[in-house]
ZAFI-752215 format. One record per residue (C-alpha): residue number from 0; chain; x, y, z. Coordinates in steps of 0.5 Angstrom, whole numbers, plus 500, padded with zeros to 3 digits. Layout:
N
NODE  num  cadena    x    y    z
NODE  NUM       A    X    Y    Z
...
END
This chain:
218
NODE  num  cadena    x    y    z
NODE    0       A  485  526  452
NODE    1       A  482  521  456
NODE    2       A  488  517  455
NODE    3       A  492  522  459
NODE    4       A  488  523  465
NODE    5       A  491  517  468
NODE    6       A  497  519  467
NODE    7       A  496  526  470
NODE    8       A  493  523  476
NODE    9       A  499  518  477
NODE   10       A  504  524  477
NODE   11       A  499  528  482
NODE   12       A  500  522  487
NODE   13       A  507  521  486
NODE   14       A  508  528  487
NODE   15       A  503  528  493
NODE   16       A  507  522  496
NODE   17       A  515  525  495
NODE   18       A  513  530  499
NODE   19       A  511  527  504
NODE   20       A  516  522  505
NODE   21       A  521  529  505
NODE   22       A  517  531  510
NODE   23       A  516  525  514
NODE   24       A  523  524  514
NODE   25       A  526  530  515
NODE   26       A  522  531  522
NODE   27       A  525  523  524
NODE   28       A  531  525  524
NODE   29       A  529  532  527
NODE   30       A  526  527  532
NODE   31       A  532  523  533
NODE   32       A  537  529  534
NODE   33       A  533  531  540
NODE   34       A  532  525  542
NODE   35       A  525  526  543
NODE   36       A  524  521  538
NODE   37       A  526  514  542
NODE   38       A  521  517  547
NODE   39       A  515  518  543
NODE   40       A  515  510  541
NODE   41       A  516  509  547
NODE   42       A  511  512  550
NODE   43       A  506  508  545
NODE   44       A  509  502  547
NODE   45       A  507  503  554
NODE   46       A  500  505  552
NODE   47       A  499  497  551
NODE   48       A  492  496  547
NODE   49       A  491  503  545
NODE   50       A  498  504  543
NODE   51       A  497  499  538
NODE   52       A  490  501  535
NODE   53       A  493  508  534
NODE   54       A  499  506  531
NODE   55       A  494  501  526
NODE   56       A  489  507  526
NODE   57       A  494  511  523
NODE   58       A  497  507  518
NODE   59       A  489  506  515
NODE   60       A  489  513  515
NODE   61       A  495  515  511
NODE   62       A  494  508  507
NODE   63       A  487  512  506
NODE   64       A  490  518  503
NODE   65       A  495  519  497
NODE   66       A  501  518  501
NODE   67       A  505  513  501
NODE   68       A  504  508  508
NODE   69       A  513  505  509
NODE   70       A  514  511  513
NODE   71       A  508  509  518
NODE   72       A  510  502  517
NODE   73       A  517  502  518
NODE   74       A  515  507  525
NODE   75       A  511  500  527
NODE   76       A  516  496  527
NODE   77       A  521  501  531
NODE   78       A  515  501  536
NODE   79       A  513  493  536
NODE   80       A  519  490  532
NODE   81       A  519  487  526
NODE   82       A  514  481  526
NODE   83       A  508  484  531
NODE   84       A  510  492  526
NODE   85       A  509  487  520
NODE   86       A  502  485  523
NODE   87       A  499  492  525
NODE   88       A  502  495  519
NODE   89       A  498  489  514
NODE   90       A  492  490  519
NODE   91       A  493  497  516
NODE   92       A  494  496  510
NODE   93       A  488  492  509
NODE   94       A  483  496  512
NODE   95       A  486  502  510
NODE   96       A  485  500  502
NODE   97       A  477  498  504
NODE   98       A  477  505  506
NODE   99       A  479  508  501
NODE  100       A  475  504  496
NODE  101       A  469  506  499
NODE  102       A  472  513  500
NODE  103       A  471  513  492
NODE  104       A  466  509  491
NODE  105       A  461  515  495
NODE  106       A  465  522  494
NODE  107       A  469  521  488
NODE  108       A  466  516  483
NODE  109       A  461  521  482
NODE  110       A  464  527  479
NODE  111       A  470  524  476
NODE  112       A  469  517  474
NODE  113       A  467  519  467
NODE  114       A  475  523  467
NODE  115       A  478  516  468
NODE  116       A  472  512  463
NODE  117       A  479  509  458
NODE  118       A  483  507  464
NODE  119       A  477  504  467
NODE  120       A  474  500  462
NODE  121       A  482  498  461
NODE  122       A  482  495  467
NODE  123       A  474  493  466
NODE  124       A  477  488  461
NODE  125       A  482  485  465
NODE  126       A  478  484  470
NODE  127       A  471  481  467
NODE  128       A  473  474  467
NODE  129       A  475  472  474
NODE  130       A  475  479  478
NODE  131       A  478  476  484
NODE  132       A  485  474  479
NODE  133       A  484  479  476
NODE  134       A  484  484  482
NODE  135       A  490  480  484
NODE  136       A  494  481  479
NODE  137       A  494  489  479
NODE  138       A  497  488  486
NODE  139       A  503  485  482
NODE  140       A  503  489  476
NODE  141       A  510  494  476
NODE  142       A  508  502  476
NODE  143       A  501  500  479
NODE  144       A  501  504  486
NODE  145       A  498  501  492
NODE  146       A  493  507  492
NODE  147       A  492  507  485
NODE  148       A  488  499  485
NODE  149       A  485  502  492
NODE  150       A  481  508  488
NODE  151       A  480  504  482
NODE  152       A  476  498  486
NODE  153       A  472  504  488
NODE  154       A  470  507  481
NODE  155       A  468  501  479
NODE  156       A  464  498  484
NODE  157       A  468  490  485
NODE  158       A  465  485  490
NODE  159       A  468  487  497
NODE  160       A  470  480  498
NODE  161       A  474  479  493
NODE  162       A  477  486  494
NODE  163       A  479  485  501
NODE  164       A  482  478  500
NODE  165       A  486  480  494
NODE  166       A  489  485  498
NODE  167       A  490  481  504
NODE  168       A  493  477  499
NODE  169       A  496  482  496
NODE  170       A  501  486  500
NODE  171       A  503  480  504
NODE  172       A  509  478  501
NODE  173       A  510  486  500
NODE  174       A  510  487  508
NODE  175       A  514  480  509
NODE  176       A  519  483  505
NODE  177       A  519  489  509
NODE  178       A  520  487  515
NODE  179       A  525  482  513
NODE  180       A  529  488  511
NODE  181       A  528  492  516
NODE  182       A  530  487  521
NODE  183       A  536  486  517
NODE  184       A  539  492  517
NODE  185       A  535  495  524
NODE  186       A  537  488  528
NODE  187       A  543  486  524
NODE  188       A  539  478  522
NODE  189       A  543  477  515
NODE  190       A  538  471  514
NODE  191       A  532  475  514
NODE  192       A  534  481  511
NODE  193       A  536  477  506
NODE  194       A  530  473  506
NODE  195       A  526  480  505
NODE  196       A  530  481  499
NODE  197       A  529  474  496
NODE  198       A  522  477  497
NODE  199       A  522  483  493
NODE  200       A  527  480  488
NODE  201       A  520  474  487
NODE  202       A  514  480  487
NODE  203       A  518  484  482
NODE  204       A  519  478  477
NODE  205       A  511  477  478
NODE  206       A  510  483  477
NODE  207       A  514  483  471
NODE  208       A  509  477  469
NODE  209       A  502  480  470
NODE  210       A  504  486  466
NODE  211       A  506  481  460
NODE  212       A  499  477  461
NODE  213       A  494  484  463
NODE  214       A  498  486  456
NODE  215       A  497  480  452
NODE  216       A  489  480  455
NODE  217       A  484  482  449
END
């Protein structure tokens, strides 16, 4: 029974993410059709530092909650371009991960920690020798969502600095890949589009290796 809990939790996260994506995309398409989307994005751009703070803040909130942050990342790139939009998205991703870890540590752990113990024990074995390396591997393992790593870190009470730097490094290639593909599709830059796709392929290969390595760990 214990081993089924993480699976059920993962299905719930996936369901919430799917609903959020559908609603967000539908809302954005509607705003595009009535012409409000571009006006809204333009008004945020002209707000300067306050607009940046709002954009990063929304990205942080999205990354704390069990919903995908890709949509807000694309919106940030729409407003500030693939480079600075990617920087702001990455910043929100790191800060959101830290927020999710502390939220789990303070609120969720006392109630749901024992239920997830079999899964937590498996992760603990993976990172017991080299905590930082284990956390970094988790960022690349396929089928281990970004949010699950954040919540698991909160349940395990890992060292804060190790979590911060492995998150910053671990999500950077993905952010670069999204920015590159965005530049290729939205801005017509074939070079950046190919580079972004190549990074995705590389990440997939690293993920497969990390998954195989984690399975072979006694």
